[in-house]
N, CA, C and O atoms as a printed pandas DataFrame, in Angstrom:
     atom_number atom_name residue_name chain_id  residue_number  x_coord  y_coord  z_coord
0              1         N          MET        A               1    7.100    7.891   15.971
1              2        CA          MET        A               1    6.640    8.358   14.675
2              3         C          MET        A               1    5.480    9.321   14.903
3              4         O          MET        A               1    4.573    9.048   15.690
4              5         N          GLU        A               2    5.523   10.449   14.204
5              6        CA          GLU        A               2    4.442   11.427   14.305
6              7         C          GLU        A               2    3.143   10.805   13.802
7              8         O          GLU        A               2    3.153    9.950   12.916
8              9         N          SER        A               3    2.031   11.243   14.376
9             10        CA          SER        A               3    0.737   10.636   14.036
10            11         C          SER        A               3    0.382   10.810   12.565
11            12         O          SER        A               3   -0.221    9.918   11.967
12            13         N          TYR        A               4    0.752   11.964   11.964
13            14        CA          TYR        A               4    0.399   12.166   10.563
14            15         C          TYR        A               4    1.128   11.185    9.647
15            16         O          TYR        A               4    0.625   10.845    8.576
16            17         N          LYS        A               5    2.304   10.732   10.062
17            18        CA          LYS        A               5    3.036    9.750    9.253
18            19         C          LYS        A               5    2.324    8.406    9.271
19            20         O          LYS        A               5    2.200    7.745    8.240
20            21         N          GLN        A               6    1.857    8.007   10.450
21            22        CA          GLN        A               6    1.091    6.761   10.562
22            23         C          GLN        A               6   -0.223    6.869    9.783
23            24         O          GLN        A               6   -0.618    5.935    9.085
24            25         N          GLU        A               7   -0.897    8.020    9.912
25            26        CA          GLU        A               7   -2.149    8.252    9.176
26            27         C          GLU        A               7   -1.906    8.198    7.674
27            28         O          GLU        A               7   -2.723    7.657    6.929
28            29         N          PHE        A               8   -0.776    8.759    7.226
29            30        CA          PHE        A               8   -0.437    8.756    5.807
30            31         C          PHE        A               8   -0.283    7.339    5.280
31            32         O          PHE        A               8   -0.799    7.010    4.212
32            33         N          ILE        A               9    0.423    6.504    6.022
33            34        CA          ILE        A               9    0.609    5.109    5.602
34            35         C          ILE        A               9   -0.735    4.394    5.533
35            36         O          ILE        A               9   -1.012    3.682    4.567
36            37         N          GLU        A              10   -1.566    4.579    6.545
37            38        CA          GLU        A              10   -2.892    3.957    6.554
38            39         C          GLU        A              10   -3.744    4.470    5.393
39            40         O          GLU        A              10   -4.466    3.700    4.760
40            41         N          PHE        A              11   -3.658    5.765    5.117
41            42        CA          PHE        A              11   -4.392    6.366    3.998
42            43         C          PHE        A              11   -3.953    5.753    2.667
43            44         O          PHE        A              11   -4.791    5.449    1.817
44            45         N          MET        A              12   -2.644    5.571    2.485
45            46        CA          MET        A              12   -2.139    5.004    1.242
46            47         C          MET        A              12   -2.577    3.548    1.075
47            48         O          MET        A              12   -2.894    3.122   -0.035
48            49         N          VAL        A              13   -2.597    2.790    2.161
49            50        CA          VAL        A              13   -3.037    1.393    2.098
50            51         C          VAL        A              13   -4.544    1.345    1.844
51            52         O          VAL        A              13   -5.003    0.577    0.999
52            53         N          ASP        A              14   -5.318    2.162    2.571
53            54        CA          ASP        A              14   -6.773    2.194    2.399
54            55         C          ASP        A              14   -7.178    2.630    0.993
55            56         O          ASP        A              14   -8.195    2.179    0.468
56            57         N          SER        A              15   -6.381    3.508    0.389
57            58        CA          SER        A              15   -6.662    3.997   -0.961
58            59         C          SER        A              15   -6.205    3.016   -2.033
59            60         O          SER        A              15   -6.370    3.270   -3.226
60            61         N          ASP        A              16   -5.635    1.908   -1.609
61            62        CA          ASP        A              16   -5.136    0.869   -2.517
62            63         C          ASP        A              16   -3.988    1.381   -3.386
63            64         O          ASP        A              16   -3.796    0.926   -4.514
64            65         N          VAL        A              17   -3.230    2.334   -2.843
65            66        CA          VAL        A              17   -2.069    2.883   -3.533
66            67         C          VAL        A              17   -0.813    2.123   -3.128
67            68         O          VAL        A              17    0.020    1.795   -3.972
68            69         N          LEU        A              18   -0.680    1.848   -1.845
69            70        CA          LEU        A              18    0.465    1.142   -1.300
70            71         C          LEU        A              18    0.053   -0.287   -0.995
71            72         O          LEU        A              18   -0.870   -0.535   -0.220
72            73         N          LYS        A              19    0.752   -1.216   -1.617
73            74        CA          LYS        A              19    0.403   -2.626   -1.464
74            75         C          LYS        A              19    1.628   -3.406   -0.988
75            76         O          LYS        A              19    2.762   -3.107   -1.362
76            77         N          PHE        A              20    1.371   -4.401   -0.164
77            78        CA          PHE        A              20    2.433   -5.269    0.338
78            79         C          PHE        A              20    2.176   -6.686   -0.155
79            80         O          PHE        A              20    1.034   -7.143   -0.180
80            81         N          GLY        A              21    3.222   -7.366   -0.539
81            82        CA          GLY        A              21    3.107   -8.726   -1.061
82            83         C          GLY        A              21    4.365   -9.056   -1.835
83            84         O          GLY        A              21    5.460   -8.632   -1.464
84            85         N          GLU        A              22    4.213   -9.806   -2.904
85            86        CA          GLU        A              22    5.344  -10.102   -3.779
86            87         C          GLU        A              22    4.978   -9.638   -5.178
87            88         O          GLU        A              22    4.027  -10.135   -5.780
88            89         N          PHE        A              23    5.736   -8.686   -5.687
89            90        CA          PHE        A              23    5.436   -8.081   -6.972
90            91         C          PHE        A              23    6.651   -8.177   -7.888
91            92         O          PHE        A              23    7.790   -8.064   -7.436
92            93         N          THR        A              24    6.400   -8.385   -9.169
93            94        CA          THR        A              24    7.454   -8.348  -10.172
94            95         C          THR        A              24    7.345   -7.009  -10.884
95            96         O          THR        A              24    6.326   -6.716  -11.509
96            97         N          LEU        A              25    8.374   -6.207  -10.794
97            98        CA          LEU        A              25    8.388   -4.888  -11.400
98            99         C          LEU        A              25    8.698   -4.985  -12.889
99           100         O          LEU        A              25    9.119   -6.035  -13.373
100          101         N          LYS        A              26    8.488   -3.884  -13.615
101          102        CA          LYS        A              26    8.777   -3.877  -15.054
102          103         C          LYS        A              26   10.215   -4.262  -15.344
103          104         O          LYS        A              26   10.519   -4.844  -16.385
104          105         N          SER        A              27   11.094   -3.930  -14.413
105          106        CA          SER        A              27   12.510   -4.246  -14.593
106          107         C          SER        A              27   12.795   -5.732  -14.419
107          108         O          SER        A              27   13.885   -6.209  -14.736
108          109         N          GLY        A              28   11.798   -6.459  -13.909
109          110        CA          GLY        A              28   11.981   -7.875  -13.660
110          111         C          GLY        A              28   12.379   -8.181  -12.225
111          112         O          GLY        A              28   12.376   -9.336  -11.801
112          113         N          ARG        A              29   12.720   -7.139  -11.486
113          114        CA          ARG        A              29   13.088   -7.315  -10.077
114          115         C          ARG        A              29   11.856   -7.627   -9.245
115          116         O          ARG        A              29   10.742   -7.238   -9.595
116          117         N          LYS        A              30   12.065   -8.327   -8.151
117          118        CA          LYS        A              30   11.000   -8.636   -7.190
118          119         C          LYS        A              30   11.001   -7.563   -6.106
119          120         O          LYS        A              30   12.054   -7.060   -5.714
120          121         N          SER        A              31    9.815   -7.222   -5.632
121          122        CA          SER        A              31    9.692   -6.219   -4.581
122          123         C          SER        A              31    8.578   -6.621   -3.616
123          124         O          SER        A              31    7.546   -7.137   -4.045
124          125         N          PRO        A              32    8.779   -6.389   -2.312
125          126        CA          PRO        A              32    7.729   -6.687   -1.333
126          127         C          PRO        A              32    6.708   -5.549   -1.213
127          128         O          PRO        A              32    5.699   -5.686   -0.520
128          129         N          VAL        A              33    6.975   -4.422   -1.892
129          130        CA          VAL        A              33    6.104   -3.245   -1.812
130          131         C          VAL        A              33    5.826   -2.744   -3.222
131          132         O          VAL        A              33    6.706   -2.759   -4.083
132          133         N          PHE        A              34    4.587   -2.298   -3.450
133          134        CA          PHE        A              34    4.231   -1.715   -4.742
134          135         C          PHE        A              34    3.452   -0.445   -4.486
135          136         O          PHE        A              34    2.516   -0.442   -3.687
136          137         N          TYR        A              35    3.827    0.641   -5.156
137          138        CA          TYR        A              35    3.210    1.951   -5.014
138          139         C          TYR        A              35    2.612    2.326   -6.364
139          140         O          TYR        A              35    3.338    2.465   -7.349
140          141         N          GLU        A              36    1.306    2.490   -6.414
141          142        CA          GLU        A              36    0.617    2.793   -7.671
142          143         C          GLU        A              36   -0.028    4.174   -7.569
143          144         O          GLU        A              36   -1.179    4.312   -7.156
144          145         N          CYS        A              37    0.734    5.183   -7.952
145          146        CA          CYS        A              37    0.352    6.583   -7.792
146          147         C          CYS        A              37   -0.940    6.941   -8.530
147          148         O          CYS        A              37   -1.720    7.758   -8.039
148          149         N          ARG        A              38   -1.171    6.360   -9.668
149          150        CA          ARG        A              38   -2.346    6.753  -10.456
150          151         C          ARG        A              38   -3.651    6.530   -9.717
151          152         O          ARG        A              38   -4.645    7.193  -10.013
152          153         N          ARG        A              39   -3.670    5.617   -8.766
153          154        CA          ARG        A              39   -4.894    5.380   -7.993
154          155         C          ARG        A              39   -5.264    6.580   -7.141
155          156         O          ARG        A              39   -6.447    6.842   -6.926
156          157         N          ILE        A              40   -4.285    7.306   -6.657
157          158        CA          ILE        A              40   -4.586    8.467   -5.834
158          159         C          ILE        A              40   -4.864    9.694   -6.694
159          160         O          ILE        A              40   -5.649   10.561   -6.309
160          161         N          CYS        A              41   -4.231    9.766   -7.841
161          162        CA          CYS        A              41   -4.409   10.916   -8.727
162          163         C          CYS        A              41   -5.761   10.899   -9.431
163          164         O          CYS        A              41   -6.166   11.910  -10.005
164          165         N          ASP        A              42   -6.455    9.791   -9.398
165          166        CA          ASP        A              42   -7.752    9.679  -10.070
166          167         C          ASP        A              42   -8.901   10.257   -9.249
167          168         O          ASP        A              42  -10.005   10.435   -9.762
168          169         N          ARG        A              43   -8.643   10.549   -7.983
169          170        CA          ARG        A              43   -9.723   11.023   -7.117
170          171         C          ARG        A              43   -9.304   12.332   -6.457
171          172         O          ARG        A              43   -8.273   12.390   -5.786
172          173         N          PHE        A              44  -10.105   13.387   -6.646
173          174        CA          PHE        A              44   -9.768   14.706   -6.116
174          175         C          PHE        A              44   -9.632   14.687   -4.601
175          176         O          PHE        A              44   -8.688   15.259   -4.057
176          177         N          ARG        A              45  -10.566   14.034   -3.915
177          178        CA          ARG        A              45  -10.530   14.022   -2.452
178          179         C          ARG        A              45   -9.243   13.375   -1.952
179          180         O          ARG        A              45   -8.632   13.857   -0.998
180          181         N          SER        A              46   -8.841   12.311   -2.580
181          182        CA          SER        A              46   -7.604   11.631   -2.193
182          183         C          SER        A              46   -6.392   12.501   -2.472
183          184         O          SER        A              46   -5.455   12.542   -1.675
184          185         N          LEU        A              47   -6.408   13.192   -3.591
185          186        CA          LEU        A              47   -5.297   14.067   -3.950
186          187         C          LEU        A              47   -5.195   15.224   -2.958
187          188         O          LEU        A              47   -4.094   15.625   -2.583
188          189         N          LYS        A              48   -6.336   15.760   -2.533
189          190        CA          LYS        A              48   -6.368   16.826   -1.535
190          191         C          LYS        A              48   -5.779   16.330   -0.213
191          192         O          LYS        A              48   -4.986   17.031    0.416
192          193         N          LYS        A              49   -6.159   15.145    0.199
193          194        CA          LYS        A              49   -5.658   14.570    1.444
194          195         C          LYS        A              49   -4.147   14.349    1.352
195          196         O          LYS        A              49   -3.429   14.592    2.322
196          197         N          LEU        A              50   -3.667   13.901    0.219
197          198        CA          LEU        A              50   -2.233   13.708    0.012
198          199         C          LEU        A              50   -1.498   15.032    0.192
199          200         O          LEU        A              50   -0.444   15.077    0.826
200          201         N          GLY        A              51   -2.045   16.099   -0.358
201          202        CA          GLY        A              51   -1.452   17.427   -0.201
202          203         C          GLY        A              51   -1.376   17.857    1.249
203          204         O          GLY        A              51   -0.405   18.493    1.657
204          205         N          GLU        A              52   -2.387   17.520    2.029
205          206        CA          GLU        A              52   -2.390   17.859    3.451
206          207         C          GLU        A              52   -1.262   17.139    4.187
207          208         O          GLU        A              52   -0.618   17.724    5.058
208          209         N          TYR        A              53   -1.021   15.881    3.844
209          210        CA          TYR        A              53    0.068   15.142    4.477
210          211         C          TYR        A              53    1.423   15.740    4.105
211          212         O          TYR        A              53    2.306   15.852    4.955
212          213         N          TYR        A              54    1.590   16.119    2.854
213          214        CA          TYR        A              54    2.834   16.751    2.439
214          215         C          TYR        A              54    3.035   18.074    3.172
215          216         O          TYR        A              54    4.149   18.384    3.594
216          217         N          ALA        A              55    1.970   18.855    3.325
217          218        CA          ALA        A              55    2.068   20.131    4.038
218          219         C          ALA        A              55    2.491   19.912    5.490
219          220         O          ALA        A              55    3.311   20.665    6.014
220          221         N          LYS        A              56    1.942   18.892    6.139
221          222        CA          LYS        A              56    2.328   18.595    7.523
222          223         C          LYS        A              56    3.800   18.201    7.599
223          224         O          LYS        A              56    4.509   18.614    8.517
224          225         N          ALA        A              57    4.254   17.411    6.644
225          226        CA          ALA        A              57    5.660   16.978    6.636
226          227         C          ALA        A              57    6.594   18.167    6.406
227          228         O          ALA        A              57    7.646   18.259    7.038
228          229         N          ILE        A              58    6.217   19.073    5.509
229          230        CA          ILE        A              58    7.041   20.252    5.250
230          231         C          ILE        A              58    7.088   21.136    6.492
231          232         O          ILE        A              58    8.152   21.623    6.872
232          233         N          HIS        A              59    5.935   21.342    7.123
233          234        CA          HIS        A              59    5.895   22.163    8.329
234          235         C          HIS        A              59    6.704   21.520    9.452
235          236         O          HIS        A              59    7.405   22.215   10.188
236          237         N          ASP        A              60    6.611   20.208    9.584
237          238        CA          ASP        A              60    7.355   19.499   10.610
238          239         C          ASP        A              60    8.867   19.633   10.411
239          240         O          ASP        A              60    9.628   19.692   11.377
240          241         N          THR        A              61    9.283   19.679    9.165
241          242        CA          THR        A              61   10.700   19.759    8.840
242          243         C          THR        A              61   11.241   21.185    8.901
243          244         O          THR        A              61   12.333   21.414    9.421
244          245         N          TYR        A              62   10.471   22.154    8.365
245          246        CA          TYR        A              62   10.973   23.515    8.211
246          247         C          TYR        A              62   10.306   24.548    9.106
247          248         O          TYR        A              62   10.801   25.670    9.217
248          249         N          GLY        A              63    9.202   24.201    9.743
249          250        CA          GLY        A              63    8.517   25.137   10.629
250          251         C          GLY        A              63    7.752   26.206    9.885
251          252         O          GLY        A              63    7.446   26.062    8.702
252          253         N          ASP        A              64    7.445   27.286   10.594
253          254        CA          ASP        A              64    6.620   28.360   10.044
254          255         C          ASP        A              64    7.366   29.243    9.040
255          256         O          ASP        A              64    6.742   30.027    8.325
256          257         N          GLU        A              65    8.679   29.123    8.983
257          258        CA          GLU        A              65    9.473   29.992    8.108
258          259         C          GLU        A              65    9.494   29.550    6.654
259          260         O          GLU        A              65   10.009   30.270    5.798
260          261         N          PHE        A              66    8.942   28.377    6.360
261          262        CA          PHE        A              66    8.994   27.874    4.991
262          263         C          PHE        A              66    8.066   28.647    4.106
263          264         O          PHE        A              66    7.975   28.365    2.912
């Protein structure tokens, strides 16, 4: 796994966006993972960092020609 992918996961957990446990979703289904996007969108610095991870993923996939 590329280092930025591992950093991204750690960033999401540290930002309290990605949570692991047992969650009941609105649909009533159970899930071992919960992703709460609004936590990252509330902070500019976090949103900027998220953009950097997306840019790395796009570059990794498409290279300099994108």
